[in-house]
FIVOLUM-528616 format. One record per residue: residue in one letter; x negated, z negated, y negated of N, C-alpha, C, O in turn. Coordinates in steps of 0.1 Angstrom, whole numbers, plus 2048, in hexadecimal, padded with zeros to 3 digits. Example, Ala and Ser with C-alpha at 12.3 -4.5 7.8 and 13.67 -1.06 7.14 Angstrom:
<nodes>
a77C7B28397857B282D77C7B28217727AB821
s7807B98167777B980B77F7B180077A7B07F5
</nodes>
This chain:
<nodes>
xE4E7CE995E597C499AE5D7C49A8E677CB9A8
xE5B7BF9B3E5C7C09C2E6F7C29C3E787BD9BC
xE6F7C99CCE807C69C7E837C29D7E857CB9E0
xE837B89D8E867B29E7E8A7A19DFE8479E9D4
xE937999E5E947949E1EA278C9D6EA67929CC
xEA87829D9EB67859D3EB277D9C1EAC7729BF
xEB57829BAEB477F9ADEC27769A3ECE7789A5
xEBE77099CEC776A996ECA773987EC1778981
xED9773983ED9779977EE176E96EEEC76B973
xEDE766962EE0764959EE376A949EDC770941
xEF4765949EF576793EEF675B930F0175792D
xEED756929EE674D924EF5751914EF675A90C
xEFE740918F04743907F09735905F0D72E90E
xF0872F8F6F067268F0F0C7198F6F0770E8F4
xF1A71B900F24714902F20712910F1B707914
xF22721919F1F723928F1372E92EF0E73A92D
xF13725933F0B733940F1073B947F1873694E
xF0E746947F1674D959F0A754960F0175B95D
xF0F74F96AF04752976F0775C983F1075998A
xF01765985F0276D993EF4770998EE976F992
xEF47759A8EE57759AEEEE7819B6EFA7829B9
xEE57869B7EE27949C2EE278E9D6EE37839DD
xEE079A9D8EE07949E7ED07969E7ECA79A9DD
xECB7929F1EB979A9F7EB67A59F5EAA7A69F1
xEC07B39F8EBE7BD9F2EBE7C29E7EBA7CE9E6
xEC37BC9DBEC67BE9D1ECE7C79D1ECE7CE9C6
xED97CB9DCEE57D99D7EF27CF9D3EFB7D59CE
xEF47C19D6F027BD9D6EFD7B19CAEF17AC9C8
xF0B7AE9C2F067A19B9F1579B9B6F207A09B5
xF1078D9B6F1C7869BBF217789B0F1876F9AF
xF297769AAF2A76B9A4F2675C9A1F2C7569AA
xF2375899DF1A7479A0F20740998F1C734999
xF2D74498CF3873898BF3073C977F2F74696F
xF2E72C977F2C72B964F2571F968F27719973
xF1C71B95EF1D70C95FF18705949F1070B942
xF1D6FB948F196F7939F0D6F9936F046F993E
xF0B6FC924EFD6FF923EFA6F0920F026E991A
xEF26EE924EEE6DE91CEE76DD911EE36E9911
xEE26D7905EE06D38FDECF6D2901EC56D68FC
xED26CE909EC16CC912EBE6D9918EC66DE920
xEAE6E1913EAF6E7921EAD6E992CEB06F0935
xEA06D9929E9D6D393AEA86D4944EA96D994F
xEB46C993BEC16C8945EC66D8947ED06D694E
xEC46E4945EC96F3943EC46F3951ECA6F295C
xEB66F594FEAD6F8958EAC6F4968EAB6FC971
xEAF6E6968EAE6E3971EB66E097DEB36DC988
xEC66E6974ED36EC977ED06FD980ED370198B
xECB700979EC771097BEBC71098BEBB716995
xEB5706985EAC702991EAF7029A0EAA7099AA
xEBD6F599FEC26EF9ABECB7009ADED07009B8
xECD7079A9ED17139ADEC77209B2EC77239BE
xEC17259ABEB37269B1EAE7229BCEA57279C2
xEB57159C2EA870E9D0EB57119DDEB27129E9
xEC87109D4ECF7139DDED271F9DFEDB7229E7
xECB72B9D6ED27399DEEC373F9DCEC274B9DA
xEB67359DEEAA73C9E1EA774A9DDEA37549E3
xEAB74A9CDEA67579C1E957559C2E8E74B9C5
xE917619BFE817679BFE8576D9B2E7D7779B4
xE887709AAE8B772999E9676E993EA176D999
xE9176C980E9E76B97EEA277696EE99779966
xEB177B96EEAC787963EBF78295AECB78295D
xEB477E950EBD77893FEC0785939EB878E936
xECC785939ECE78F92DED1788920ED777E91E
xECA792918ECB79290BECC797904EC97A2906
xED17958F4EDB79F8EEED37A58E7EC97A18E0
xED77B08E9ECC7BE8DDEDC7C38D1EE87C38D3
xED47C78C3EDF7CD8BCEE47DD8BCEDC7E58C0
xEF37E38B7EF57ED8B5EEA7F68BAEEB7FB8C5
xEDF7F88B3ED57FE8B5EC67FA8C3EBA7FD8C3
xECC7F48CAEC57F18D7EB67EB8D2EAC7EB8D9
xEB77E58C6EAD7DC8BDEAE7CE8BFEB97C98C1
xEA37C88BFEA67B58C0EA77AF8B5EA07B28AB
xEB07A68B7EB279D8AAEAE78B8ADEA67878B5
xEB47868A7EAF7788A7EB37738B2EAD76C8BA
xEC07788B3EC57708C4EBA7768CAEB276E8CD
xEB87808CCEAF7878D7EA07828DBE987868E3
xE9F7778D0E8C7778CCE907648D6E8975D8DE
xE9D7628CFEA47548D6EA37528E5E9D7498EB
xEAC75F8EDEAE75D8F7EA075F8FEE9D759908
xE997688F8E8876C901E7F7618FEE73760901
xE857578F7E7A74A8F4E817408FEE7C736901
xE8E743903E9373790FE9073A919E8B732920
xE9374791EE8E74E929E7A74B92BE7574F936
xE74746922E62749921E6573C926E5F73A930
xE7272D922E6C723926E7372392EE69728934
xE7D723939E7E725945E7A728951E7F72495B
xE6F731950E6573D955E5972F955E5372B95F
xE5672B947E49723948E53710952E4D70995A
xE5B70F950E64703954E5D705966E556FD96A
xE6271096EE5F714975E4D71497BE4A715987
xE49713974E37712973E36723974E2C72397A
xE3872C972E33740975E3873E97EE4074797A
xE3E73998DE4473799CE52743999E597479A1
xE5374598CE6274A98EE6175697EE5F753973
xE64764982E6276A977E70770970E77777977
xE7476C95FE7C76D95DE7B779955E7277B94C
xE85784959E84791956E9279394AE9C78B94B
xE9179C93FE9A79B939EA67A9938EA07B4936
xEB37AA939EBC7B8935EC17B792FEC27AA92D
xEC87BE926ECD7C191FEDB7BB922EDF7BF92D
xEE47B091AEF17AD919EFE7B7912F0A7B6914
xEF87BF90CF027C4906F107C690AF117C6917
xF1A7C8902F267C3904F2B7C0918F347C591F
xF217B891BF217B492CF2E7AC92EF357AD939
xF317A6927F3D79C926F497A692AF517A5933
xF4A7B391EF577BA921F537C192AF5D7C5930
xF487C6931F4D7CE93CF4D7C794AF507CC955
xF4A7BA946F4B7B2952F5F7AC956F657AB961
xF637AB948F737AC948F797BB94BF837BB953
xF777C4947F7D7CC949F7A7D4958F817DD95B
xF6E7D0961F6D7D396AF777CA977F747CB983
xF817C5973F857BD97EF907C0976F927B996C
xF997CD97BFAD7CA975FB67BE97CFBD7B6976
xFB67BE989FBC7AF98CFBC7A4982FB279E97F
xFC87A097DFCD791974FC7786977FC177E970
xFCB786989FC7778991FBB77D993FB677499B
xFB3785991FA478599BF9978198CF8E77B98C
xFA1786983F9D781974F9B77A970F91778969
xFA2771973FA676096BF9C75C97CF91760977
xF99759988F8B755991F7F75D985F7475D98A
xF7F760980F7075E97AF6E75C96FF7775E967
xF6675896CF5E75295DF59763954F5476D95A
xF5C761946F5577193EF4B76E941F45777947
xF42763940F3176093FF2C76494FF21768952
xF39760957F32768968F3076F968F2477196B
xF3A779966F3D785964F3179095CF2D79C95D
xF2E788955F2678E94CF1478E950F0B79794E
xF13781956F0978495BF0978C969EFE79196B
xF1378E973F1579997DF0E7A7975F037AC978
xF157AB96AF177B8965F047BA95EEFE7C595C
xF007AE95BEF27B0955EE57B0963ED97B4963
xEED7A996DEE37AC97CEE87B8980EE17BC989
xEF07BE97EEF77C9986EF17D297CEF67DD980
xEE77D6971EE47DC968ED57D9969ECE7E2963
xED17D396CEC27CE970EBF7D2978EB57D8977
xEC77D398AEC37D8995EC87E7999EC97ED9A4
xECC7EC989ED17FB98BECA802985ECC80E987
xEBD7FF979EB4801977EAB807977EA1802972
</nodes>
Protein backbone atom coordinates (compact mmCIF):
# COMPACT_ATOMS: atom_id res chain seq x y z
CA UNK A 1 0.00 0.00 0.00
CA UNK A 2 1.16 3.49 -0.81
CA UNK A 3 2.26 5.40 2.30
CA UNK A 4 0.95 8.83 1.44
CA UNK A 5 -2.41 10.52 1.55
CA UNK A 6 -4.90 10.83 4.35
CA UNK A 7 -6.69 7.78 5.72
CA UNK A 8 -10.14 7.63 7.30
CA UNK A 9 -10.48 5.30 10.28
CA UNK A 10 -13.89 3.82 11.03
CA UNK A 11 -15.12 2.20 14.23
CA UNK A 12 -18.34 0.63 12.96
CA UNK A 13 -20.96 0.16 15.65
CA UNK A 14 -24.61 -0.81 15.69
CA UNK A 15 -25.75 2.67 16.75
CA UNK A 16 -22.77 4.95 16.10
CA UNK A 17 -19.80 5.09 13.75
CA UNK A 18 -16.62 6.68 15.07
CA UNK A 19 -14.38 8.54 12.64
CA UNK A 20 -10.72 9.58 12.67
CA UNK A 21 -8.26 10.77 10.03
CA UNK A 22 -4.51 10.81 9.55
CA UNK A 23 -2.48 13.68 8.21
CA UNK A 24 -1.01 13.44 4.69
CA UNK A 25 2.22 11.87 5.99
CA UNK A 26 0.27 9.35 8.10
CA UNK A 27 2.22 10.23 11.22
CA UNK A 28 -0.61 11.79 13.22
CA UNK A 29 -4.20 10.80 13.93
CA UNK A 30 -7.09 13.17 14.64
CA UNK A 31 -10.61 12.41 15.81
CA UNK A 32 -13.43 13.49 13.53
CA UNK A 33 -16.42 12.74 15.72
CA UNK A 34 -19.15 10.22 15.53
CA UNK A 35 -22.06 9.81 13.15
CA UNK A 36 -25.26 7.89 13.58
CA UNK A 37 -25.31 4.47 11.97
CA UNK A 38 -28.27 4.71 9.61
CA UNK A 39 -30.55 1.68 9.12
CA UNK A 40 -29.85 2.11 5.40
CA UNK A 41 -26.19 1.52 4.48
CA UNK A 42 -26.58 3.78 1.45
CA UNK A 43 -27.31 6.80 3.68
CA UNK A 44 -24.35 5.93 5.92
CA UNK A 45 -22.05 5.53 2.92
CA UNK A 46 -23.17 8.91 1.55
CA UNK A 47 -22.25 10.54 4.87
CA UNK A 48 -18.86 8.76 4.82
CA UNK A 49 -18.36 9.95 1.24
CA UNK A 50 -18.99 13.54 2.35
CA UNK A 51 -16.28 13.18 4.99
CA UNK A 52 -13.89 11.61 2.48
CA UNK A 53 -14.40 14.47 0.04
CA UNK A 54 -14.09 17.18 2.69
CA UNK A 55 -10.92 15.61 4.14
CA UNK A 56 -9.46 14.50 0.76
CA UNK A 57 -9.17 10.90 1.94
CA UNK A 58 -7.19 8.40 -0.14
CA UNK A 59 -8.04 5.19 1.76
CA UNK A 60 -10.27 3.79 4.50
CA UNK A 61 -9.34 1.61 7.47
CA UNK A 62 -12.22 -0.18 9.13
CA UNK A 63 -11.95 -1.93 12.46
CA UNK A 64 -12.99 -5.58 12.59
CA UNK A 65 -13.62 -7.62 15.74
CA UNK A 66 -11.50 -10.71 16.33
CA UNK A 67 -12.00 -13.15 19.19
CA UNK A 68 -9.59 -13.76 22.08
CA UNK A 69 -7.59 -16.17 19.88
CA UNK A 70 -7.28 -13.50 17.14
CA UNK A 71 -9.65 -15.52 14.96
CA UNK A 72 -12.49 -14.20 12.87
CA UNK A 73 -16.08 -14.45 14.10
CA UNK A 74 -19.53 -14.03 12.57
CA UNK A 75 -19.31 -10.30 13.41
CA UNK A 76 -15.93 -10.09 11.66
CA UNK A 77 -17.53 -11.50 8.52
CA UNK A 78 -20.42 -9.01 8.82
CA UNK A 79 -18.00 -6.07 9.15
CA UNK A 80 -15.92 -7.29 6.21
CA UNK A 81 -19.09 -7.47 4.11
CA UNK A 82 -19.96 -3.88 5.07
CA UNK A 83 -16.41 -2.87 4.11
CA UNK A 84 -16.73 -4.61 0.75
CA UNK A 85 -20.04 -2.82 0.12
CA UNK A 86 -18.43 0.49 1.07
CA UNK A 87 -15.60 -0.13 -1.37
CA UNK A 88 -18.15 -0.99 -4.08
CA UNK A 89 -20.07 2.20 -3.24
CA UNK A 90 -16.94 4.15 -4.15
CA UNK A 91 -16.73 2.24 -7.44
CA UNK A 92 -13.39 0.70 -6.51
CA UNK A 93 -11.76 4.16 -6.28
CA UNK A 94 -11.40 3.98 -2.51
CA UNK A 95 -9.67 0.93 -1.00
CA UNK A 96 -11.06 -0.32 2.33
CA UNK A 97 -8.46 -1.94 4.58
CA UNK A 98 -9.22 -3.87 7.77
CA UNK A 99 -7.56 -3.64 11.18
CA UNK A 100 -8.16 -5.60 14.37
CA UNK A 101 -10.22 -3.45 16.73
CA UNK A 102 -9.88 -5.62 19.86
CA UNK A 103 -10.01 -3.46 23.01
CA UNK A 104 -9.80 -0.26 20.92
CA UNK A 105 -12.63 1.39 22.87
CA UNK A 106 -10.94 0.56 26.18
CA UNK A 107 -7.52 1.63 24.89
CA UNK A 108 -8.89 4.88 23.54
CA UNK A 109 -10.50 5.72 26.87
CA UNK A 110 -7.34 4.87 28.80
CA UNK A 111 -5.20 7.12 26.60
CA UNK A 112 -6.86 10.23 28.03
CA UNK A 113 -6.46 10.80 31.74
CA UNK A 114 -7.99 14.30 31.94
CA UNK A 115 -11.72 13.82 32.76
CA UNK A 116 -12.68 17.10 31.07
CA UNK A 117 -10.87 16.08 27.90
CA UNK A 118 -12.51 12.63 28.01
CA UNK A 119 -15.91 14.32 27.83
CA UNK A 120 -14.88 15.99 24.57
CA UNK A 121 -14.44 12.68 22.74
CA UNK A 122 -16.96 9.96 21.99
CA UNK A 123 -15.78 6.41 22.74
CA UNK A 124 -16.31 5.39 19.09
CA UNK A 125 -14.23 8.34 17.91
CA UNK A 126 -11.42 7.32 20.28
CA UNK A 127 -11.67 3.73 19.06
CA UNK A 128 -11.39 4.92 15.43
CA UNK A 129 -8.24 6.82 16.41
CA UNK A 130 -6.76 3.66 17.98
CA UNK A 131 -7.66 1.59 14.91
CA UNK A 132 -5.85 4.08 12.65
CA UNK A 133 -2.84 4.28 14.97
CA UNK A 134 -2.52 0.50 14.88
CA UNK A 135 -2.80 0.44 11.10
CA UNK A 136 -0.18 3.12 10.42
CA UNK A 137 2.10 1.60 13.05
CA UNK A 138 1.92 -1.91 11.60
